[in-house]
DOMAR-622492 format. One record per residue (C-alpha): x, y, z; residue in one letter; residue number from 1. Coordinates in steps of 0.2 Angstrom, whole numbers. Layout:
! residues N
REC      xx      yy      zz   resn   resi
REC       X       Y       Z      A    NUM
...
//
This chain:
! residues 260
REC      xx      yy      zz   resn   resi
REC     739     244     357      X      1
REC     724     254     353      X      2
REC     707     246     353      X      3
REC     693     257     346      X      4
REC     674     256     345      X      5
REC     663     265     333      X      6
REC     644     264     330      X      7
REC     645     269     312      X      8
REC     626     270     308      X      9
REC     627     261     291      X     10
REC     644     255     285      X     11
REC     640     259     267      X     12
REC     633     276     270      X     13
REC     648     281     281      X     14
REC     661     272     271      X     15
REC     671     287     266      X     16
REC     671     294     284      X     17
REC     675     277     291      X     18
REC     690     275     280      X     19
REC     696     292     284      X     20
REC     695     289     302      X     21
REC     705     272     301      X     22
REC     719     280     290      X     23
REC     720     295     301      X     24
REC     719     287     318      X     25
REC     725     269     314      X     26
REC     718     259     328      X     27
REC     726     242     330      X     28
REC     708     235     332      X     29
REC     692     244     326      X     30
REC     675     237     332      X     31
REC     660     243     322      X     32
REC     641     243     327      X     33
REC     626     246     317      X     34
REC     634     241     301      X     35
REC     616     238     293      X     36
REC     623     226     280      X     37
REC     620     208     276      X     38
REC     635     197     277      X     39
REC     638     196     258      X     40
REC     636     215     256      X     41
REC     650     220     269      X     42
REC     664     230     260      X     43
REC     678     220     267      X     44
REC     688     223     251      X     45
REC     689     242     255      X     46
REC     696     239     272      X     47
REC     709     227     265      X     48
REC     715     240     253      X     49
REC     721     250     268      X     50
REC     728     235     278      X     51
REC     713     230     289      X     52
REC     706     212     289      X     53
REC     689     209     296      X     54
REC     676     197     302      X     55
REC     658     202     303      X     56
REC     640     197     309      X     57
REC     628     206     298      X     58
REC     609     208     296      X     59
REC     598     216     283      X     60
REC     594     234     286      X     61
REC     598     236     305      X     62
REC     610     230     319      X     63
REC     626     221     313      X     64
REC     644     221     321      X     65
REC     661     219     314      X     66
REC     679     218     320      X     67
REC     694     225     310      X     68
REC     712     222     314      X     69
REC     727     231     307      X     70
REC     739     219     298      X     71
REC     732     203     306      X     72
REC     717     192     304      X     73
REC     705     192     318      X     74
REC     701     174     323      X     75
REC     683     172     327      X     76
REC     679     165     344      X     77
REC     660     167     344      X     78
REC     645     176     336      X     79
REC     628     179     343      X     80
REC     626     181     362      X     81
REC     623     164     370      X     82
REC     608     160     381      X     83
REC     593     162     369      X     84
REC     593     151     353      X     85
REC     578     160     347      X     86
REC     587     177     347      X     87
REC     593     180     329      X     88
REC     598     198     330      X     89
REC     616     202     325      X     90
REC     622     211     340      X     91
REC     637     201     346      X     92
REC     654     195     340      X     93
REC     670     189     348      X     94
REC     688     188     341      X     95
REC     706     184     346      X     96
REC     719     196     340      X     97
REC     737     192     340      X     98
REC     748     207     346      X     99
REC     765     211     353      X    100
REC     760     207     371      X    101
REC     751     191     366      X    102
REC     734     186     362      X    103
REC     719     197     366      X    104
REC     701     193     366      X    105
REC     690     207     359      X    106
REC     671     207     362      X    107
REC     661     219     351      X    108
REC     642     222     355      X    109
REC     627     232     351      X    110
REC     616     231     366      X    111
REC     597     234     363      X    112
REC     590     251     364      X    113
REC     575     246     374      X    114
REC     563     260     369      X    115
REC     549     262     371      X    116
REC     549     258     389      X    117
REC     540     249     398      X    118
REC     536     236     385      X    119
REC     543     221     376      X    120
REC     558     230     369      X    121
REC     564     235     386      X    122
REC     561     218     393      X    123
REC     572     211     379      X    124
REC     586     224     383      X    125
REC     586     218     402      X    126
REC     586     200     397      X    127
REC     600     203     385      X    128
REC     610     211     398      X    129
REC     608     196     410      X    130
REC     614     185     396      X    131
REC     629     196     393      X    132
REC     633     196     411      X    133
REC     633     177     411      X    134
REC     645     176     396      X    135
REC     657     190     403      X    136
REC     658     180     419      X    137
REC     664     165     409      X    138
REC     677     176     401      X    139
REC     683     183     418      X    140
REC     684     165     425      X    141
REC     695     160     410      X    142
REC     708     174     414      X    143
REC     710     178     395      X    144
REC     715     196     393      X    145
REC     699     203     387      X    146
REC     692     220     381      X    147
REC     673     222     379      X    148
REC     668     237     368      X    149
REC     653     243     359      X    150
REC     637     253     360      X    151
REC     629     248     377      X    152
REC     614     260     375      X    153
REC     616     263     394      X    154
REC     620     280     402      X    155
REC     628     274     418      X    156
REC     627     289     429      X    157
REC     619     307     429      X    158
REC     637     314     426      X    159
REC     636     305     409      X    160
REC     622     315     401      X    161
REC     619     333     396      X    162
REC     602     334     405      X    163
REC     595     321     417      X    164
REC     578     329     415      X    165
REC     578     327     397      X    166
REC     583     309     397      X    167
REC     573     304     413      X    168
REC     560     293     404      X    169
REC     572     285     391      X    170
REC     577     267     392      X    171
REC     595     271     392      X    172
REC     593     279     409      X    173
REC     581     268     418      X    174
REC     586     261     435      X    175
REC     585     243     428      X    176
REC     597     247     414      X    177
REC     609     256     426      X    178
REC     609     242     438      X    179
REC     612     229     425      X    180
REC     627     239     419      X    181
REC     633     241     437      X    182
REC     632     223     440      X    183
REC     644     220     425      X    184
REC     657     232     433      X    185
REC     655     224     450      X    186
REC     660     207     443      X    187
REC     677     214     439      X    188
REC     676     224     423      X    189
REC     684     242     423      X    190
REC     676     256     413      X    191
REC     691     264     405      X    192
REC     684     281     401      X    193
REC     675     283     417      X    194
REC     691     278     427      X    195
REC     701     291     418      X    196
REC     687     304     418      X    197
REC     679     302     435      X    198
REC     671     319     435      X    199
REC     660     314     419      X    200
REC     655     326     406      X    201
REC     662     315     392      X    202
REC     649     312     378      X    203
REC     650     299     364      X    204
REC     633     302     356      X    205
REC     624     317     349      X    206
REC     607     315     341      X    207
REC     604     321     324      X    208
REC     588     330     330      X    209
REC     586     347     339      X    210
REC     603     354     335      X    211
REC     611     342     348      X    212
REC     628     342     341      X    213
REC     629     361     339      X    214
REC     623     363     357      X    215
REC     634     349     364      X    216
REC     618     340     370      X    217
REC     626     323     371      X    218
REC     628     308     382      X    219
REC     640     293     385      X    220
REC     633     276     379      X    221
REC     649     269     370      X    222
REC     659     260     383      X    223
REC     676     251     384      X    224
REC     677     237     398      X    225
REC     693     229     403      X    226
REC     696     213     412      X    227
REC     708     214     427      X    228
REC     722     207     415      X    229
REC     720     222     404      X    230
REC     715     235     417      X    231
REC     733     233     423      X    232
REC     739     239     406      X    233
REC     728     254     404      X    234
REC     737     269     397      X    235
REC     724     281     390      X    236
REC     706     281     384      X    237
REC     696     294     375      X    238
REC     684     300     362      X    239
REC     688     306     344      X    240
REC     675     319     346      X    241
REC     680     329     330      X    242
REC     673     315     319      X    243
REC     655     318     324      X    244
REC     656     336     317      X    245
REC     662     330     299      X    246
REC     650     329     284      X    247
REC     639     314     284      X    248
REC     645     309     301      X    249
REC     638     295     312      X    250
REC     628     301     327      X    251
REC     641     293     337      X    252
REC     660     297     339      X    253
REC     673     284     340      X    254
REC     680     279     357      X    255
REC     696     271     361      X    256
REC     707     263     374      X    257
REC     726     261     374      X    258
REC     735     246     382      X    259
REC     753     245     386      X    260
//
Protein backbone atom coordinates (compact mmCIF):
# COMPACT_ATOMS: atom_id res chain seq x y z
CA UNK A 1 0.00 0.00 0.00
CA UNK A 2 1.57 3.28 -1.13
CA UNK A 3 0.45 6.57 0.44
CA UNK A 4 1.78 9.66 -1.31
CA UNK A 5 1.79 13.39 -0.68
CA UNK A 6 2.15 16.08 -3.35
CA UNK A 7 2.02 19.85 -2.94
CA UNK A 8 0.70 20.45 -6.43
CA UNK A 9 0.81 24.29 -6.32
CA UNK A 10 -2.44 24.71 -8.25
CA UNK A 11 -4.42 21.62 -9.24
CA UNK A 12 -5.75 23.13 -12.46
CA UNK A 13 -2.44 24.62 -13.56
CA UNK A 14 -0.62 21.31 -12.96
CA UNK A 15 -3.40 18.90 -13.93
CA UNK A 16 -1.57 17.27 -16.89
CA UNK A 17 1.52 16.68 -14.70
CA UNK A 18 -0.62 15.40 -11.83
CA UNK A 19 -2.53 12.92 -13.99
CA UNK A 20 0.77 11.81 -15.52
CA UNK A 21 2.23 11.10 -12.08
CA UNK A 22 -0.89 9.28 -10.87
CA UNK A 23 -0.94 6.98 -13.90
CA UNK A 24 2.80 6.31 -13.87
CA UNK A 25 3.23 5.75 -10.12
CA UNK A 26 -0.29 4.63 -9.20
CA UNK A 27 -0.26 5.36 -5.45
CA UNK A 28 -3.03 3.72 -3.44
CA UNK A 29 -3.73 7.07 -1.79
CA UNK A 30 -2.61 10.48 -3.03
CA UNK A 31 -2.85 13.54 -0.77
CA UNK A 32 -2.66 16.95 -2.42
CA UNK A 33 -1.90 20.33 -0.91
CA UNK A 34 -2.22 23.86 -2.28
CA UNK A 35 -4.94 22.85 -4.72
CA UNK A 36 -5.87 26.57 -4.94
CA UNK A 37 -9.40 25.70 -6.00
CA UNK A 38 -12.85 26.35 -4.62
CA UNK A 39 -14.88 23.25 -3.83
CA UNK A 40 -17.10 23.56 -6.90
CA UNK A 41 -14.10 23.97 -9.20
CA UNK A 42 -12.14 20.90 -8.13
CA UNK A 43 -11.62 18.60 -11.19
CA UNK A 44 -12.84 15.38 -9.54
CA UNK A 45 -14.18 14.05 -12.84
CA UNK A 46 -10.67 14.04 -14.34
CA UNK A 47 -9.42 11.81 -11.54
CA UNK A 48 -12.48 9.56 -11.83
CA UNK A 49 -11.57 8.88 -15.47
CA UNK A 50 -8.38 7.15 -14.32
CA UNK A 51 -9.96 5.34 -11.37
CA UNK A 52 -9.42 7.72 -8.46
CA UNK A 53 -12.19 8.91 -6.16
CA UNK A 54 -11.67 12.05 -4.12
CA UNK A 55 -12.68 14.25 -1.24
CA UNK A 56 -11.43 17.82 -0.92
CA UNK A 57 -11.50 20.96 1.17
CA UNK A 58 -11.04 23.94 -1.11
CA UNK A 59 -10.54 27.67 -0.86
CA UNK A 60 -10.46 30.38 -3.50
CA UNK A 61 -7.01 31.27 -4.74
CA UNK A 62 -4.81 29.61 -2.13
CA UNK A 63 -4.49 26.72 0.34
CA UNK A 64 -6.79 23.70 -0.18
CA UNK A 65 -6.23 19.98 0.42
CA UNK A 66 -7.57 16.80 -1.19
CA UNK A 67 -7.36 13.03 -0.70
CA UNK A 68 -7.58 10.68 -3.70
CA UNK A 69 -7.91 6.89 -3.43
CA UNK A 70 -7.45 4.33 -6.18
CA UNK A 71 -10.63 2.35 -6.77
CA UNK A 72 -12.27 3.10 -3.43
CA UNK A 73 -14.07 6.11 -1.99
CA UNK A 74 -12.28 7.94 0.83
CA UNK A 75 -14.68 8.31 3.75
CA UNK A 76 -14.31 11.78 5.21
CA UNK A 77 -13.52 11.73 8.92
CA UNK A 78 -12.94 15.44 9.48
CA UNK A 79 -12.20 18.71 7.73
CA UNK A 80 -10.56 21.74 9.24
CA UNK A 81 -8.14 21.47 12.15
CA UNK A 82 -10.03 21.52 15.48
CA UNK A 83 -9.24 24.01 18.20
CA UNK A 84 -10.02 27.40 16.68
CA UNK A 85 -13.55 27.99 15.31
CA UNK A 86 -12.42 31.30 13.77
CA UNK A 87 -9.78 29.63 11.58
CA UNK A 88 -11.36 29.24 8.13
CA UNK A 89 -8.22 28.41 6.14
CA UNK A 90 -8.53 25.15 4.18
CA UNK A 91 -5.46 23.32 5.41
CA UNK A 92 -6.58 20.01 6.93
CA UNK A 93 -8.66 16.95 6.04
CA UNK A 94 -8.94 13.38 7.37
CA UNK A 95 -10.30 10.26 5.68
CA UNK A 96 -10.66 6.54 6.28
CA UNK A 97 -9.42 4.33 3.44
CA UNK A 98 -10.42 0.69 3.14
CA UNK A 99 -7.52 -1.55 2.16
CA UNK A 100 -6.39 -5.18 2.15
CA UNK A 101 -4.90 -4.82 5.64
CA UNK A 102 -8.00 -3.14 7.05
CA UNK A 103 -9.02 0.47 7.47
CA UNK A 104 -6.41 3.20 7.51
CA UNK A 105 -6.87 6.79 8.71
CA UNK A 106 -5.11 9.30 6.47
CA UNK A 107 -4.51 12.87 7.62
CA UNK A 108 -3.56 15.40 4.95
CA UNK A 109 -2.31 18.84 5.97
CA UNK A 110 -0.84 22.03 4.60
CA UNK A 111 0.87 23.67 7.55
CA UNK A 112 1.21 27.48 7.54
CA UNK A 113 4.46 28.85 6.14
CA UNK A 114 4.94 31.46 8.87
CA UNK A 115 6.93 34.05 6.94
CA UNK A 116 7.75 36.78 7.59
CA UNK A 117 8.95 36.09 11.09
CA UNK A 118 8.63 37.33 13.70
CA UNK A 119 5.05 38.48 13.29
CA UNK A 120 1.41 37.37 13.22
CA UNK A 121 1.95 34.82 10.46
CA UNK A 122 4.62 33.06 12.48
CA UNK A 123 2.45 33.19 15.60
CA UNK A 124 -0.36 31.58 13.59
CA UNK A 125 2.01 28.84 12.43
CA UNK A 126 3.10 27.92 15.97
CA UNK A 127 -0.47 28.04 17.31
CA UNK A 128 -1.56 25.81 14.41
CA UNK A 129 1.16 23.31 15.26
CA UNK A 130 -0.01 23.23 18.88
CA UNK A 131 -3.55 22.48 17.71
CA UNK A 132 -2.20 19.82 15.36
CA UNK A 133 -0.35 18.14 18.21
CA UNK A 134 -3.54 18.01 20.27
CA UNK A 135 -5.46 16.36 17.43
CA UNK A 136 -2.69 13.89 16.64
CA UNK A 137 -2.46 12.88 20.29
CA UNK A 138 -6.15 12.00 20.13
CA UNK A 139 -5.46 9.80 17.11
CA UNK A 140 -2.56 8.09 18.87
CA UNK A 141 -4.79 7.38 21.87
CA UNK A 142 -7.43 5.85 19.59
CA UNK A 143 -4.84 3.33 18.27
CA UNK A 144 -6.32 3.70 14.78
CA UNK A 145 -3.60 2.93 12.21
CA UNK A 146 -2.85 6.45 10.95
CA UNK A 147 -0.60 8.12 8.40
CA UNK A 148 -0.16 11.90 8.61
CA UNK A 149 1.21 13.46 5.43
CA UNK A 150 1.61 16.83 3.83
CA UNK A 151 3.60 19.99 3.44
CA UNK A 152 4.64 20.74 7.02
CA UNK A 153 6.68 23.84 6.10
CA UNK A 154 9.29 22.75 8.65
CA UNK A 155 12.91 21.82 7.93
CA UNK A 156 13.44 19.45 10.88
CA UNK A 157 17.26 19.44 11.11
CA UNK A 158 20.31 21.00 9.49
CA UNK A 159 20.83 17.82 7.45
CA UNK A 160 17.49 18.52 5.71
CA UNK A 161 18.59 21.71 3.92
CA UNK A 162 21.14 22.53 1.22
CA UNK A 163 22.50 25.49 3.20
CA UNK A 164 21.83 26.25 6.84
CA UNK A 165 23.15 29.76 6.36
CA UNK A 166 20.86 30.52 3.42
CA UNK A 167 17.72 29.53 5.35
CA UNK A 168 18.74 30.65 8.85
CA UNK A 169 16.21 33.50 9.10
CA UNK A 170 13.34 31.61 7.44
CA UNK A 171 10.27 30.57 9.44
CA UNK A 172 10.77 26.99 8.23
CA UNK A 173 13.96 26.65 10.27
CA UNK A 174 13.29 28.64 13.43
CA UNK A 175 13.85 26.89 16.76
CA UNK A 176 10.15 27.23 17.63
CA UNK A 177 9.13 25.50 14.38
CA UNK A 178 11.63 22.70 14.87
CA UNK A 179 10.71 22.25 18.52
CA UNK A 180 7.02 21.96 17.66
CA UNK A 181 7.79 19.32 15.02
CA UNK A 182 10.08 17.43 17.42
CA UNK A 183 7.30 17.35 20.01
CA UNK A 184 5.06 15.60 17.46
CA UNK A 185 7.69 12.90 16.95
CA UNK A 186 8.29 12.55 20.67
CA UNK A 187 4.59 11.81 21.15
CA UNK A 188 5.08 8.61 19.16
CA UNK A 189 5.04 9.43 15.43
CA UNK A 190 7.69 8.03 13.07
CA UNK A 191 9.12 10.25 10.32
CA UNK A 192 9.31 7.65 7.54
CA UNK A 193 11.80 9.37 5.23
CA UNK A 194 14.13 10.35 8.06
CA UNK A 195 14.01 6.84 9.52
CA UNK A 196 15.20 5.33 6.24
CA UNK A 197 17.62 8.18 5.40
CA UNK A 198 19.26 9.06 8.73
CA UNK A 199 22.17 10.80 7.01
CA UNK A 200 19.82 13.41 5.50
CA UNK A 201 20.43 15.07 2.15
CA UNK A 202 16.93 14.25 0.88
CA UNK A 203 15.07 17.24 -0.60
CA UNK A 204 11.36 17.56 -1.44
CA UNK A 205 11.22 21.25 -2.46
CA UNK A 206 13.25 23.40 -4.85
CA UNK A 207 12.29 27.06 -5.26
CA UNK A 208 11.40 28.42 -8.69
CA UNK A 209 13.91 31.26 -8.10
CA UNK A 210 17.70 31.51 -8.44
CA UNK A 211 18.14 28.25 -10.34
CA UNK A 212 17.44 26.22 -7.20
CA UNK A 213 16.41 23.10 -9.14
CA UNK A 214 19.35 23.22 -11.53
CA UNK A 215 21.78 23.70 -8.61
CA UNK A 216 20.00 21.16 -6.38
CA UNK A 217 19.46 23.82 -3.72
CA UNK A 218 16.54 22.15 -1.98
CA UNK A 219 15.25 21.14 1.40
CA UNK A 220 12.88 18.65 3.05
CA UNK A 221 9.53 20.03 4.22
CA UNK A 222 7.10 17.36 2.97
CA UNK A 223 6.79 14.66 5.61
CA UNK A 224 5.15 11.28 6.19
CA UNK A 225 4.43 10.44 9.83
CA UNK A 226 3.36 6.98 10.93
CA UNK A 227 1.50 5.95 14.07
CA UNK A 228 3.06 2.97 15.92
CA UNK A 229 0.54 0.64 14.26
CA UNK A 230 1.79 1.77 10.82
CA UNK A 231 5.47 2.15 11.70
CA UNK A 232 5.58 -1.62 12.25
CA UNK A 233 4.47 -2.02 8.61
CA UNK A 234 7.01 0.39 7.07
CA UNK A 235 8.58 -1.10 3.93
CA UNK A 236 9.96 1.88 2.00
CA UNK A 237 9.72 5.65 1.63
CA UNK A 238 11.07 8.06 -0.94
CA UNK A 239 10.77 11.09 -3.19
CA UNK A 240 9.70 11.05 -6.85
CA UNK A 241 12.35 13.65 -7.61
CA UNK A 242 12.22 13.39 -11.39
CA UNK A 243 8.75 14.97 -11.50
CA UNK A 244 10.18 18.26 -10.23
CA UNK A 245 12.21 18.52 -13.43
CA UNK A 246 9.33 18.15 -15.88
CA UNK A 247 7.68 20.96 -17.82
CA UNK A 248 5.31 23.15 -15.77
CA UNK A 249 6.15 21.20 -12.63
CA UNK A 250 5.27 22.12 -9.07
CA UNK A 251 8.10 23.42 -6.90
CA UNK A 252 7.59 20.30 -4.73
CA UNK A 253 8.24 16.68 -5.67
CA UNK A 254 5.85 13.91 -4.58
CA UNK A 255 6.84 11.93 -1.48
CA UNK A 256 5.56 8.49 -0.60
CA UNK A 257 5.60 5.69 1.95
CA UNK A 258 4.90 1.98 1.41
CA UNK A 259 3.25 -0.12 4.11
CA UNK A 260 3.04 -3.90 4.19
